[in-house]
mmCIF file of the N, C-alpha and C atoms, coordinates in Angstrom:
data_MODEL
# 
_entry.id   MODEL 
# 
loop_
_atom_site.group_PDB 
_atom_site.id 
_atom_site.type_symbol 
_atom_site.label_atom_id 
_atom_site.label_alt_id 
_atom_site.label_comp_id 
_atom_site.label_asym_id 
_atom_site.label_entity_id 
_atom_site.label_seq_id 
_atom_site.pdbx_PDB_ins_code 
_atom_site.Cartn_x 
_atom_site.Cartn_y 
_atom_site.Cartn_z 
_atom_site.occupancy 
_atom_site.B_iso_or_equiv 
_atom_site.pdbx_formal_charge 
_atom_site.auth_seq_id 
_atom_site.auth_comp_id 
_atom_site.auth_asym_id 
_atom_site.auth_atom_id 
_atom_site.pdbx_PDB_model_num 
ATOM 1   N N  . MET A 1 1  ? 0.567   -1.270 -0.072  1.00 0.00 ? 1  MET A N  1 
ATOM 2   C CA . MET A 1 1  ? -0.004  0.035  -0.006  1.00 0.00 ? 1  MET A CA 1 
ATOM 3   C C  . MET A 1 1  ? 0.406   1.466  0.200   1.00 0.00 ? 1  MET A C  1 
ATOM 4   N N  . ALA A 1 2  ? 0.546   2.280  -0.838  1.00 0.00 ? 2  ALA A N  1 
ATOM 5   C CA . ALA A 1 2  ? 1.208   3.489  -0.866  1.00 0.00 ? 2  ALA A CA 1 
ATOM 6   C C  . ALA A 1 2  ? 0.425   4.547  0.127   1.00 0.00 ? 2  ALA A C  1 
ATOM 7   N N  . SER A 1 3  ? 1.468   5.170  0.548   1.00 0.00 ? 3  SER A N  1 
ATOM 8   C CA . SER A 1 3  ? 1.407   6.340  1.458   1.00 0.00 ? 3  SER A CA 1 
ATOM 9   C C  . SER A 1 3  ? 1.650   7.776  0.683   1.00 0.00 ? 3  SER A C  1 
ATOM 10  N N  . ILE A 1 4  ? 0.951   8.803  1.063   1.00 0.00 ? 4  ILE A N  1 
ATOM 11  C CA . ILE A 1 4  ? 1.540   9.934  0.403   1.00 0.00 ? 4  ILE A CA 1 
ATOM 12  C C  . ILE A 1 4  ? 2.102   10.937 1.105   1.00 0.00 ? 4  ILE A C  1 
ATOM 13  N N  . PRO A 1 5  ? 3.136   11.161 0.886   1.00 0.00 ? 5  PRO A N  1 
ATOM 14  C CA . PRO A 1 5  ? 4.287   12.098 1.823   1.00 0.00 ? 5  PRO A CA 1 
ATOM 15  C C  . PRO A 1 5  ? 3.166   13.200 1.743   1.00 0.00 ? 5  PRO A C  1 
ATOM 16  N N  . ALA A 1 6  ? 3.349   13.927 3.280   1.00 0.00 ? 6  ALA A N  1 
ATOM 17  C CA . ALA A 1 6  ? 2.426   15.040 3.788   1.00 0.00 ? 6  ALA A CA 1 
ATOM 18  C C  . ALA A 1 6  ? 3.117   16.305 3.160   1.00 0.00 ? 6  ALA A C  1 
ATOM 19  N N  . ASP A 1 7  ? 4.308   16.437 3.131   1.00 0.00 ? 7  ASP A N  1 
ATOM 20  C CA . ASP A 1 7  ? 4.954   17.464 2.640   1.00 0.00 ? 7  ASP A CA 1 
ATOM 21  C C  . ASP A 1 7  ? 5.118   17.947 1.086   1.00 0.00 ? 7  ASP A C  1 
ATOM 22  N N  . LEU A 1 8  ? 3.993   17.310 0.276   1.00 0.00 ? 8  LEU A N  1 
ATOM 23  C CA . LEU A 1 8  ? 4.088   17.372 -1.424  1.00 0.00 ? 8  LEU A CA 1 
ATOM 24  C C  . LEU A 1 8  ? 3.081   18.261 -1.662  1.00 0.00 ? 8  LEU A C  1 
ATOM 25  N N  . PRO A 1 9  ? 3.383   19.230 -2.369  1.00 0.00 ? 9  PRO A N  1 
ATOM 26  C CA . PRO A 1 9  ? 2.262   19.684 -3.436  1.00 0.00 ? 9  PRO A CA 1 
ATOM 27  C C  . PRO A 1 9  ? 1.103   19.401 -4.298  1.00 0.00 ? 9  PRO A C  1 
ATOM 28  N N  . PRO A 1 10 ? -0.188  19.511 -3.731  1.00 0.00 ? 10 PRO A N  1 
ATOM 29  C CA . PRO A 1 10 ? -1.085  19.087 -4.637  1.00 0.00 ? 10 PRO A CA 1 
ATOM 30  C C  . PRO A 1 10 ? -0.864  19.312 -6.124  1.00 0.00 ? 10 PRO A C  1 
ATOM 31  N N  . VAL A 1 11 ? -1.620  18.146 -7.033  1.00 0.00 ? 11 VAL A N  1 
ATOM 32  C CA . VAL A 1 11 ? -1.450  18.480 -8.324  1.00 0.00 ? 11 VAL A CA 1 
ATOM 33  C C  . VAL A 1 11 ? -2.805  18.614 -8.729  1.00 0.00 ? 11 VAL A C  1 
ATOM 34  N N  . VAL A 1 12 ? -3.026  19.679 -9.778  1.00 0.00 ? 12 VAL A N  1 
ATOM 35  C CA . VAL A 1 12 ? -3.980  20.089 -10.300 1.00 0.00 ? 12 VAL A CA 1 
ATOM 36  C C  . VAL A 1 12 ? -4.794  19.188 -11.177 1.00 0.00 ? 12 VAL A C  1 
ATOM 37  N N  . THR A 1 13 ? -3.968  18.931 -12.084 1.00 0.00 ? 13 THR A N  1 
ATOM 38  C CA . THR A 1 13 ? -4.255  17.981 -13.085 1.00 0.00 ? 13 THR A CA 1 
ATOM 39  C C  . THR A 1 13 ? -3.772  16.392 -13.151 1.00 0.00 ? 13 THR A C  1 
ATOM 40  N N  . PHE A 1 14 ? -4.006  15.825 -14.055 1.00 0.00 ? 14 PHE A N  1 
ATOM 41  C CA . PHE A 1 14 ? -3.205  14.295 -14.148 1.00 0.00 ? 14 PHE A CA 1 
ATOM 42  C C  . PHE A 1 14 ? -3.991  13.740 -15.655 1.00 0.00 ? 14 PHE A C  1 
ATOM 43  N N  . ASP A 1 15 ? -2.803  13.849 -16.384 1.00 0.00 ? 15 ASP A N  1 
ATOM 44  C CA . ASP A 1 15 ? -2.931  12.910 -17.455 1.00 0.00 ? 15 ASP A CA 1 
ATOM 45  C C  . ASP A 1 15 ? -2.792  11.579 -17.751 1.00 0.00 ? 15 ASP A C  1 
ATOM 46  N N  . ALA A 1 16 ? -3.986  10.560 -17.576 1.00 0.00 ? 16 ALA A N  1 
ATOM 47  C CA . ALA A 1 16 ? -3.513  8.875  -17.078 1.00 0.00 ? 16 ALA A CA 1 
ATOM 48  C C  . ALA A 1 16 ? -2.544  8.651  -18.193 1.00 0.00 ? 16 ALA A C  1 
ATOM 49  N N  . SER A 1 17 ? -2.897  8.751  -19.726 1.00 0.00 ? 17 SER A N  1 
ATOM 50  C CA . SER A 1 17 ? -2.341  8.121  -20.512 1.00 0.00 ? 17 SER A CA 1 
ATOM 51  C C  . SER A 1 17 ? -0.665  8.775  -20.844 1.00 0.00 ? 17 SER A C  1 
ATOM 52  N N  . ALA A 1 18 ? -0.621  10.069 -20.696 1.00 0.00 ? 18 ALA A N  1 
ATOM 53  C CA . ALA A 1 18 ? 0.692   10.601 -20.888 1.00 0.00 ? 18 ALA A CA 1 
ATOM 54  C C  . ALA A 1 18 ? 1.653   10.082 -19.550 1.00 0.00 ? 18 ALA A C  1 
ATOM 55  N N  . TRP A 1 19 ? 1.013   9.809  -18.296 1.00 0.00 ? 19 TRP A N  1 
ATOM 56  C CA . TRP A 1 19 ? 1.521   8.957  -17.237 1.00 0.00 ? 19 TRP A CA 1 
ATOM 57  C C  . TRP A 1 19 ? 2.113   7.715  -17.499 1.00 0.00 ? 19 TRP A C  1 
ATOM 58  N N  . LEU A 1 20 ? 1.031   7.042  -18.043 1.00 0.00 ? 20 LEU A N  1 
ATOM 59  C CA . LEU A 1 20 ? 1.191   5.647  -18.409 1.00 0.00 ? 20 LEU A CA 1 
ATOM 60  C C  . LEU A 1 20 ? 2.629   5.378  -19.432 1.00 0.00 ? 20 LEU A C  1 
ATOM 61  N N  . ALA A 1 21 ? 2.539   6.439  -20.664 1.00 0.00 ? 21 ALA A N  1 
ATOM 62  C CA . ALA A 1 21 ? 3.520   6.869  -21.418 1.00 0.00 ? 21 ALA A CA 1 
ATOM 63  C C  . ALA A 1 21 ? 4.930   6.526  -20.815 1.00 0.00 ? 21 ALA A C  1 
ATOM 64  N N  . ALA A 1 22 ? 4.868   7.349  -20.230 1.00 0.00 ? 22 ALA A N  1 
ATOM 65  C CA . ALA A 1 22 ? 6.004   8.041  -19.338 1.00 0.00 ? 22 ALA A CA 1 
ATOM 66  C C  . ALA A 1 22 ? 6.561   6.948  -18.485 1.00 0.00 ? 22 ALA A C  1 
ATOM 67  N N  . TRP A 1 23 ? 5.540   6.262  -17.375 1.00 0.00 ? 23 TRP A N  1 
ATOM 68  C CA . TRP A 1 23 ? 5.996   5.434  -16.844 1.00 0.00 ? 23 TRP A CA 1 
ATOM 69  C C  . TRP A 1 23 ? 6.882   3.827  -17.280 1.00 0.00 ? 23 TRP A C  1 
ATOM 70  N N  . THR A 1 24 ? 6.437   3.733  -18.827 1.00 0.00 ? 24 THR A N  1 
ATOM 71  C CA . THR A 1 24 ? 6.898   2.747  -19.194 1.00 0.00 ? 24 THR A CA 1 
ATOM 72  C C  . THR A 1 24 ? 7.883   2.795  -19.956 1.00 0.00 ? 24 THR A C  1 
ATOM 73  N N  . GLU A 1 25 ? 8.366   4.529  -20.183 1.00 0.00 ? 25 GLU A N  1 
ATOM 74  C CA . GLU A 1 25 ? 9.804   4.763  -20.784 1.00 0.00 ? 25 GLU A CA 1 
ATOM 75  C C  . GLU A 1 25 ? 10.980  4.640  -19.892 1.00 0.00 ? 25 GLU A C  1 
ATOM 76  N N  . ASN A 1 26 ? 10.774  4.699  -18.873 1.00 0.00 ? 26 ASN A N  1 
ATOM 77  C CA . ASN A 1 26 ? 11.697  4.945  -17.799 1.00 0.00 ? 26 ASN A CA 1 
ATOM 78  C C  . ASN A 1 26 ? 11.808  3.573  -16.656 1.00 0.00 ? 26 ASN A C  1 
ATOM 79  N N  . GLY A 1 27 ? 11.059  2.203  -17.517 1.00 0.00 ? 27 GLY A N  1 
ATOM 80  C CA . GLY A 1 27 ? 11.466  1.352  -17.233 1.00 0.00 ? 27 GLY A CA 1 
ATOM 81  C C  . GLY A 1 27 ? 10.290  0.427  -15.796 1.00 0.00 ? 27 GLY A C  1 
ATOM 82  N N  . GLY A 1 28 ? 9.538   1.343  -15.610 1.00 0.00 ? 28 GLY A N  1 
ATOM 83  C CA . GLY A 1 28 ? 7.940   1.067  -14.926 1.00 0.00 ? 28 GLY A CA 1 
ATOM 84  C C  . GLY A 1 28 ? 7.061   0.077  -16.282 1.00 0.00 ? 28 GLY A C  1 
ATOM 85  N N  . ILE A 1 29 ? 6.954   -0.673 -14.986 1.00 0.00 ? 29 ILE A N  1 
ATOM 86  C CA . ILE A 1 29 ? 5.600   -1.918 -15.393 1.00 0.00 ? 29 ILE A CA 1 
ATOM 87  C C  . ILE A 1 29 ? 3.894   -1.982 -14.716 1.00 0.00 ? 29 ILE A C  1 
ATOM 88  N N  . TYR A 1 30 ? 3.170   -1.696 -15.498 1.00 0.00 ? 30 TYR A N  1 
ATOM 89  C CA . TYR A 1 30 ? 1.655   -1.937 -14.746 1.00 0.00 ? 30 TYR A CA 1 
ATOM 90  C C  . TYR A 1 30 ? 1.168   -2.869 -15.287 1.00 0.00 ? 30 TYR A C  1 
ATOM 91  N N  . PHE A 1 31 ? 0.227   -2.912 -14.453 1.00 0.00 ? 31 PHE A N  1 
ATOM 92  C CA . PHE A 1 31 ? -0.827  -4.368 -14.996 1.00 0.00 ? 31 PHE A CA 1 
ATOM 93  C C  . PHE A 1 31 ? -1.960  -3.998 -14.023 1.00 0.00 ? 31 PHE A C  1 
ATOM 94  N N  . LEU A 1 32 ? -3.641  -4.020 -14.763 1.00 0.00 ? 32 LEU A N  1 
ATOM 95  C CA . LEU A 1 32 ? -4.581  -4.232 -13.780 1.00 0.00 ? 32 LEU A CA 1 
ATOM 96  C C  . LEU A 1 32 ? -5.230  -5.726 -13.679 1.00 0.00 ? 32 LEU A C  1 
ATOM 97  N N  . ALA A 1 33 ? -5.742  -5.988 -12.776 1.00 0.00 ? 33 ALA A N  1 
ATOM 98  C CA . ALA A 1 33 ? -6.037  -7.317 -12.317 1.00 0.00 ? 33 ALA A CA 1 
ATOM 99  C C  . ALA A 1 33 ? -7.493  -7.207 -11.746 1.00 0.00 ? 33 ALA A C  1 
ATOM 100 N N  . GLY A 1 34 ? -8.384  -7.335 -12.504 1.00 0.00 ? 34 GLY A N  1 
ATOM 101 C CA . GLY A 1 34 ? -9.926  -7.316 -11.578 1.00 0.00 ? 34 GLY A CA 1 
ATOM 102 C C  . GLY A 1 34 ? -9.597  -5.328 -11.896 1.00 0.00 ? 34 GLY A C  1 
ATOM 103 N N  . ASP A 1 35 ? -10.324 -5.383 -10.377 1.00 0.00 ? 35 ASP A N  1 
ATOM 104 C CA . ASP A 1 35 ? -10.454 -4.308 -10.338 1.00 0.00 ? 35 ASP A CA 1 
ATOM 105 C C  . ASP A 1 35 ? -8.983  -3.390 -9.451  1.00 0.00 ? 35 ASP A C  1 
ATOM 106 N N  . MET A 1 36 ? -7.739  -3.966 -9.273  1.00 0.00 ? 36 MET A N  1 
ATOM 107 C CA . MET A 1 36 ? -6.928  -3.743 -8.477  1.00 0.00 ? 36 MET A CA 1 
ATOM 108 C C  . MET A 1 36 ? -5.543  -2.762 -9.710  1.00 0.00 ? 36 MET A C  1 
ATOM 109 N N  . LEU A 1 37 ? -4.950  -1.683 -9.669  1.00 0.00 ? 37 LEU A N  1 
ATOM 110 C CA . LEU A 1 37 ? -4.034  -1.410 -10.643 1.00 0.00 ? 37 LEU A CA 1 
ATOM 111 C C  . LEU A 1 37 ? -2.356  -1.929 -9.626  1.00 0.00 ? 37 LEU A C  1 
ATOM 112 N N  . HIS A 1 38 ? -1.549  -2.661 -10.318 1.00 0.00 ? 38 HIS A N  1 
ATOM 113 C CA . HIS A 1 38 ? -0.276  -2.907 -10.213 1.00 0.00 ? 38 HIS A CA 1 
ATOM 114 C C  . HIS A 1 38 ? 0.753   -2.062 -10.379 1.00 0.00 ? 38 HIS A C  1 
ATOM 115 N N  . LEU A 1 39 ? 1.670   -1.168 -9.728  1.00 0.00 ? 39 LEU A N  1 
ATOM 116 C CA . LEU A 1 39 ? 2.622   -0.538 -10.641 1.00 0.00 ? 39 LEU A CA 1 
ATOM 117 C C  . LEU A 1 39 ? 4.400   -1.138 -10.280 1.00 0.00 ? 39 LEU A C  1 
ATOM 118 N N  . ARG A 1 40 ? 5.160   -1.714 -10.888 1.00 0.00 ? 40 ARG A N  1 
ATOM 119 C CA . ARG A 1 40 ? 6.780   -2.261 -10.590 1.00 0.00 ? 40 ARG A CA 1 
ATOM 120 C C  . ARG A 1 40 ? 7.703   -1.357 -11.458 1.00 0.00 ? 40 ARG A C  1 
ATOM 121 N N  . ARG A 1 41 ? 8.446   -2.045 -10.713 1.00 0.00 ? 41 ARG A N  1 
ATOM 122 C CA . ARG A 1 41 ? 9.649   -1.718 -12.081 1.00 0.00 ? 41 ARG A CA 1 
ATOM 123 C C  . ARG A 1 41 ? 10.690  -3.055 -12.240 1.00 0.00 ? 41 ARG A C  1 
ATOM 124 N N  . HIS A 1 42 ? 10.972  -2.729 -13.736 1.00 0.00 ? 42 HIS A N  1 
ATOM 125 C CA . HIS A 1 42 ? 12.463  -3.832 -13.807 1.00 0.00 ? 42 HIS A CA 1 
ATOM 126 C C  . HIS A 1 42 ? 12.987  -3.099 -12.997 1.00 0.00 ? 42 HIS A C  1 
ATOM 127 N N  . ARG A 1 43 ? 13.972  -4.666 -12.709 1.00 0.00 ? 43 ARG A N  1 
ATOM 128 C CA . ARG A 1 43 ? 14.711  -4.947 -11.682 1.00 0.00 ? 43 ARG A CA 1 
ATOM 129 C C  . ARG A 1 43 ? 16.009  -3.848 -12.203 1.00 0.00 ? 43 ARG A C  1 
ATOM 130 N N  . GLN A 1 44 ? 16.383  -4.305 -13.037 1.00 0.00 ? 44 GLN A N  1 
ATOM 131 C CA . GLN A 1 44 ? 17.733  -3.367 -13.972 1.00 0.00 ? 44 GLN A CA 1 
ATOM 132 C C  . GLN A 1 44 ? 17.634  -1.983 -14.189 1.00 0.00 ? 44 GLN A C  1 
ATOM 133 N N  . ILE A 1 45 ? 17.736  -1.104 -13.709 1.00 0.00 ? 45 ILE A N  1 
ATOM 134 C CA . ILE A 1 45 ? 17.542  0.235  -13.942 1.00 0.00 ? 45 ILE A CA 1 
ATOM 135 C C  . ILE A 1 45 ? 18.446  1.124  -13.357 1.00 0.00 ? 45 ILE A C  1 
ATOM 136 N N  . ASP A 1 46 ? 18.777  2.296  -14.685 1.00 0.00 ? 46 ASP A N  1 
ATOM 137 C CA . ASP A 1 46 ? 19.597  3.012  -13.936 1.00 0.00 ? 46 ASP A CA 1 
ATOM 138 C C  . ASP A 1 46 ? 18.856  4.095  -12.629 1.00 0.00 ? 46 ASP A C  1 
ATOM 139 N N  . ARG A 1 47 ? 20.220  5.093  -12.091 1.00 0.00 ? 47 ARG A N  1 
ATOM 140 C CA . ARG A 1 47 ? 19.621  5.977  -11.082 1.00 0.00 ? 47 ARG A CA 1 
ATOM 141 C C  . ARG A 1 47 ? 18.506  6.821  -12.086 1.00 0.00 ? 47 ARG A C  1 
ATOM 142 N N  . ARG A 1 48 ? 18.575  7.537  -13.273 1.00 0.00 ? 48 ARG A N  1 
ATOM 143 C CA . ARG A 1 48 ? 18.115  8.290  -13.670 1.00 0.00 ? 48 ARG A CA 1 
ATOM 144 C C  . ARG A 1 48 ? 16.199  7.790  -13.485 1.00 0.00 ? 48 ARG A C  1 
ATOM 145 N N  . ALA A 1 49 ? 16.679  6.464  -14.341 1.00 0.00 ? 49 ALA A N  1 
ATOM 146 C CA . ALA A 1 49 ? 15.513  6.170  -14.426 1.00 0.00 ? 49 ALA A CA 1 
ATOM 147 C C  . ALA A 1 49 ? 14.465  5.824  -12.749 1.00 0.00 ? 49 ALA A C  1 
ATOM 148 N N  . THR A 1 50 ? 15.083  5.241  -11.969 1.00 0.00 ? 50 THR A N  1 
ATOM 149 C CA . THR A 1 50 ? 14.523  5.304  -10.787 1.00 0.00 ? 50 THR A CA 1 
ATOM 150 C C  . THR A 1 50 ? 14.233  6.800  -10.400 1.00 0.00 ? 50 THR A C  1 
ATOM 151 N N  . ALA A 1 51 ? 14.812  7.598  -9.869  1.00 0.00 ? 51 ALA A N  1 
ATOM 152 C CA . ALA A 1 51 ? 14.214  8.692  -9.829  1.00 0.00 ? 51 ALA A CA 1 
ATOM 153 C C  . ALA A 1 51 ? 12.917  9.324  -10.153 1.00 0.00 ? 51 ALA A C  1 
ATOM 154 N N  . MET A 1 52 ? 12.999  9.312  -11.804 1.00 0.00 ? 52 MET A N  1 
ATOM 155 C CA . MET A 1 52 ? 12.024  9.686  -12.619 1.00 0.00 ? 52 MET A CA 1 
ATOM 156 C C  . MET A 1 52 ? 11.126  8.863  -12.208 1.00 0.00 ? 52 MET A C  1 
ATOM 157 N N  . LEU A 1 53 ? 11.065  6.964  -12.121 1.00 0.00 ? 53 LEU A N  1 
ATOM 158 C CA . LEU A 1 53 ? 10.157  6.671  -11.078 1.00 0.00 ? 53 LEU A CA 1 
ATOM 159 C C  . LEU A 1 53 ? 9.649   7.067  -10.154 1.00 0.00 ? 53 LEU A C  1 
ATOM 160 N N  . ASP A 1 54 ? 10.851  7.628  -9.363  1.00 0.00 ? 54 ASP A N  1 
ATOM 161 C CA . ASP A 1 54 ? 9.629   8.332  -7.502  1.00 0.00 ? 54 ASP A CA 1 
ATOM 162 C C  . ASP A 1 54 ? 9.202   9.391  -7.906  1.00 0.00 ? 54 ASP A C  1 
ATOM 163 N N  . ARG A 1 55 ? 9.407   10.294 -8.866  1.00 0.00 ? 55 ARG A N  1 
ATOM 164 C CA . ARG A 1 55 ? 8.895   11.184 -9.020  1.00 0.00 ? 55 ARG A CA 1 
ATOM 165 C C  . ARG A 1 55 ? 7.015   11.021 -9.906  1.00 0.00 ? 55 ARG A C  1 
ATOM 166 N N  . LEU A 1 56 ? 7.396   10.324 -10.646 1.00 0.00 ? 56 LEU A N  1 
ATOM 167 C CA . LEU A 1 56 ? 6.318   9.819  -11.350 1.00 0.00 ? 56 LEU A CA 1 
ATOM 168 C C  . LEU A 1 56 ? 5.057   9.248  -10.331 1.00 0.00 ? 56 LEU A C  1 
ATOM 169 N N  . ARG A 1 57 ? 5.348   8.259  -9.229  1.00 0.00 ? 57 ARG A N  1 
ATOM 170 C CA . ARG A 1 57 ? 4.890   7.797  -8.533  1.00 0.00 ? 57 ARG A CA 1 
ATOM 171 C C  . ARG A 1 57 ? 4.391   9.075  -7.492  1.00 0.00 ? 57 ARG A C  1 
ATOM 172 N N  . ASP A 1 58 ? 4.918   9.972  -6.607  1.00 0.00 ? 58 ASP A N  1 
ATOM 173 C CA . ASP A 1 58 ? 4.717   10.970 -6.227  1.00 0.00 ? 58 ASP A CA 1 
ATOM 174 C C  . ASP A 1 58 ? 3.414   11.777 -6.586  1.00 0.00 ? 58 ASP A C  1 
ATOM 175 N N  . TYR A 1 59 ? 4.220   11.671 -8.130  1.00 0.00 ? 59 TYR A N  1 
ATOM 176 C CA . TYR A 1 59 ? 2.716   12.569 -8.899  1.00 0.00 ? 59 TYR A CA 1 
ATOM 177 C C  . TYR A 1 59 ? 1.384   12.212 -8.789  1.00 0.00 ? 59 TYR A C  1 
ATOM 178 N N  . MET A 1 60 ? 1.260   11.072 -9.014  1.00 0.00 ? 60 MET A N  1 
ATOM 179 C CA . MET A 1 60 ? 0.045   10.115 -9.674  1.00 0.00 ? 60 MET A CA 1 
ATOM 180 C C  . MET A 1 60 ? -0.440  10.107 -7.796  1.00 0.00 ? 60 MET A C  1 
ATOM 181 N N  . LEU A 1 61 ? 0.214   9.936  -6.789  1.00 0.00 ? 61 LEU A N  1 
ATOM 182 C CA . LEU A 1 61 ? -0.240  9.865  -5.535  1.00 0.00 ? 61 LEU A CA 1 
ATOM 183 C C  . LEU A 1 61 ? -0.808  11.105 -4.960  1.00 0.00 ? 61 LEU A C  1 
ATOM 184 N N  . ARG A 1 62 ? 0.101   11.830 -5.373  1.00 0.00 ? 62 ARG A N  1 
ATOM 185 C CA . ARG A 1 62 ? -0.520  13.597 -4.654  1.00 0.00 ? 62 ARG A CA 1 
ATOM 186 C C  . ARG A 1 62 ? -1.841  14.068 -5.486  1.00 0.00 ? 62 ARG A C  1 
ATOM 187 N N  . SER A 1 63 ? -1.935  13.534 -6.916  1.00 0.00 ? 63 SER A N  1 
ATOM 188 C CA . SER A 1 63 ? -2.939  13.938 -7.967  1.00 0.00 ? 63 SER A CA 1 
ATOM 189 C C  . SER A 1 63 ? -4.216  12.730 -8.042  1.00 0.00 ? 63 SER A C  1 
ATOM 190 N N  . GLY A 1 64 ? -3.873  11.691 -6.852  1.00 0.00 ? 64 GLY A N  1 
ATOM 191 C CA . GLY A 1 64 ? -5.038  11.037 -6.602  1.00 0.00 ? 64 GLY A CA 1 
ATOM 192 C C  . GLY A 1 64 ? -5.460  10.225 -8.133  1.00 0.00 ? 64 GLY A C  1 
ATOM 193 N N  . GLY A 1 65 ? -4.499  9.766  -8.968  1.00 0.00 ? 65 GLY A N  1 
ATOM 194 C CA . GLY A 1 65 ? -4.282  9.461  -10.653 1.00 0.00 ? 65 GLY A CA 1 
ATOM 195 C C  . GLY A 1 65 ? -4.678  7.916  -10.668 1.00 0.00 ? 65 GLY A C  1 
ATOM 196 N N  . GLY A 1 66 ? -4.531  7.192  -9.641  1.00 0.00 ? 66 GLY A N  1 
ATOM 197 C CA . GLY A 1 66 ? -5.062  5.800  -9.736  1.00 0.00 ? 66 GLY A CA 1 
ATOM 198 C C  . GLY A 1 66 ? -5.951  5.237  -10.561 1.00 0.00 ? 66 GLY A C  1 
ATOM 199 N N  . PRO A 1 67 ? -7.289  5.907  -10.008 1.00 0.00 ? 67 PRO A N  1 
ATOM 200 C CA . PRO A 1 67 ? -9.046  5.750  -10.814 1.00 0.00 ? 67 PRO A CA 1 
ATOM 201 C C  . PRO A 1 67 ? -8.547  5.997  -12.066 1.00 0.00 ? 67 PRO A C  1 
ATOM 202 N N  . ALA A 1 68 ? -7.928  7.050  -12.411 1.00 0.00 ? 68 ALA A N  1 
ATOM 203 C CA . ALA A 1 68 ? -7.838  7.810  -13.980 1.00 0.00 ? 68 ALA A CA 1 
ATOM 204 C C  . ALA A 1 68 ? -6.876  6.843  -14.562 1.00 0.00 ? 68 ALA A C  1 
ATOM 205 N N  . ILE A 1 69 ? -5.828  6.488  -14.289 1.00 0.00 ? 69 ILE A N  1 
ATOM 206 C CA . ILE A 1 69 ? -5.300  5.005  -14.893 1.00 0.00 ? 69 ILE A CA 1 
ATOM 207 C C  . ILE A 1 69 ? -5.717  3.664  -14.717 1.00 0.00 ? 69 ILE A C  1 
ATOM 208 N N  . ALA A 1 70 ? -6.590  3.301  -13.822 1.00 0.00 ? 70 ALA A N  1 
ATOM 209 C CA . ALA A 1 70 ? -7.443  2.296  -14.126 1.00 0.00 ? 70 ALA A CA 1 
ATOM 210 C C  . ALA A 1 70 ? -8.329  2.672  -15.303 1.00 0.00 ? 70 ALA A C  1 
ATOM 211 N N  . GLU A 1 71 ? -9.414  3.188  -15.267 1.00 0.00 ? 71 GLU A N  1 
ATOM 212 C CA . GLU A 1 71 ? -9.778  3.847  -16.044 1.00 0.00 ? 71 GLU A CA 1 
ATOM 213 C C  . GLU A 1 71 ? -9.500  3.691  -17.742 1.00 0.00 ? 71 GLU A C  1 
ATOM 214 N N  . VAL A 1 72 ? -8.089  4.377  -17.578 1.00 0.00 ? 72 VAL A N  1 
ATOM 215 C CA . VAL A 1 72 ? -7.679  4.416  -19.271 1.00 0.00 ? 72 VAL A CA 1 
ATOM 216 C C  . VAL A 1 72 ? -7.198  2.979  -19.657 1.00 0.00 ? 72 VAL A C  1 
ATOM 217 N N  . LEU A 1 73 ? -6.645  2.048  -18.809 1.00 0.00 ? 73 LEU A N  1 
ATOM 218 C CA . LEU A 1 73 ? -6.556  0.720  -18.725 1.00 0.00 ? 73 LEU A CA 1 
ATOM 219 C C  . LEU A 1 73 ? -7.566  0.145  -19.193 1.00 0.00 ? 73 LEU A C  1 
ATOM 220 N N  . LEU A 1 74 ? -8.854  0.138  -18.338 1.00 0.00 ? 74 LEU A N  1 
ATOM 221 C CA . LEU A 1 74 ? -10.195 -0.716 -18.616 1.00 0.00 ? 74 LEU A CA 1 
ATOM 222 C C  . LEU A 1 74 ? -10.761 -0.072 -20.583 1.00 0.00 ? 74 LEU A C  1 
ATOM 223 N N  . ARG A 1 75 ? -10.198 1.195  -20.655 1.00 0.00 ? 75 ARG A N  1 
ATOM 224 C CA . ARG A 1 75 ? -11.291 1.400  -21.936 1.00 0.00 ? 75 ARG A CA 1 
ATOM 225 C C  . ARG A 1 75 ? -10.535 0.948  -22.604 1.00 0.00 ? 75 ARG A C  1 
ATOM 226 N N  . ARG A 1 76 ? -8.793  0.774  -22.854 1.00 0.00 ? 76 ARG A N  1 
ATOM 227 C CA . ARG A 1 76 ? -7.808  -0.009 -23.388 1.00 0.00 ? 76 ARG A CA 1 
ATOM 228 C C  . ARG A 1 76 ? -7.926  -1.096 -23.708 1.00 0.00 ? 76 ARG A C  1 
ATOM 229 N N  . ARG A 1 77 ? -8.336  -2.082 -22.681 1.00 0.00 ? 77 ARG A N  1 
ATOM 230 C CA . ARG A 1 77 ? -8.686  -3.183 -23.099 1.00 0.00 ? 77 ARG A CA 1 
ATOM 231 C C  . ARG A 1 77 ? -10.167 -3.656 -23.760 1.00 0.00 ? 77 ARG A C  1 
ATOM 232 N N  . GLU A 1 78 ? -11.168 -2.915 -23.364 1.00 0.00 ? 78 GLU A N  1 
ATOM 233 C CA . GLU A 1 78 ? -11.952 -2.893 -24.049 1.00 0.00 ? 78 GLU A CA 1 
ATOM 234 C C  . GLU A 1 78 ? -12.228 -2.514 -25.456 1.00 0.00 ? 78 GLU A C  1 
ATOM 235 N N  . GLY A 1 79 ? -11.136 -1.592 -26.039 1.00 0.00 ? 79 GLY A N  1 
ATOM 236 C CA . GLY A 1 79 ? -10.984 -1.146 -27.400 1.00 0.00 ? 79 GLY A CA 1 
ATOM 237 C C  . GLY A 1 79 ? -11.740 0.495  -27.596 1.00 0.00 ? 79 GLY A C  1 
ATOM 238 N N  . GLU A 1 80 ? -12.047 1.069  -26.287 1.00 0.00 ? 80 GLU A N  1 
ATOM 239 C CA . GLU A 1 80 ? -12.650 2.110  -26.508 1.00 0.00 ? 80 GLU A CA 1 
ATOM 240 C C  . GLU A 1 80 ? -11.540 3.420  -26.842 1.00 0.00 ? 80 GLU A C  1 
ATOM 241 N N  . VAL A 1 81 ? -9.997  2.919  -26.216 1.00 0.00 ? 81 VAL A N  1 
ATOM 242 C CA . VAL A 1 81 ? -8.696  4.013  -26.457 1.00 0.00 ? 81 VAL A CA 1 
ATOM 243 C C  . VAL A 1 81 ? -7.994  3.129  -26.757 1.00 0.00 ? 81 VAL A C  1 
ATOM 244 N N  . ALA A 1 82 ? -6.779  4.130  -27.857 1.00 0.00 ? 82 ALA A N  1 
ATOM 245 C CA . ALA A 1 82 ? -5.891  3.540  -28.571 1.00 0.00 ? 82 ALA A CA 1 
ATOM 246 C C  . ALA A 1 82 ? -4.549  3.789  -27.466 1.00 0.00 ? 82 ALA A C  1 
# 
């Protein structure tokens, strides 16, 4: 379970499709199992990619973007979104 650091400012907007693209470009893995979104990292990634995934994770948590990501993945699975 993830926790949200208290000292981070809130995020106003969240683009789930762009976030998913950035997550995978930096070595992140995601999958939707039932109604649960799972986010993981490749085992062998460099420091830059690790830092970027940390920033992306924080951004997603601050924005409450988990449901938006799940919605995009569900819509992709149904063929509604490319």
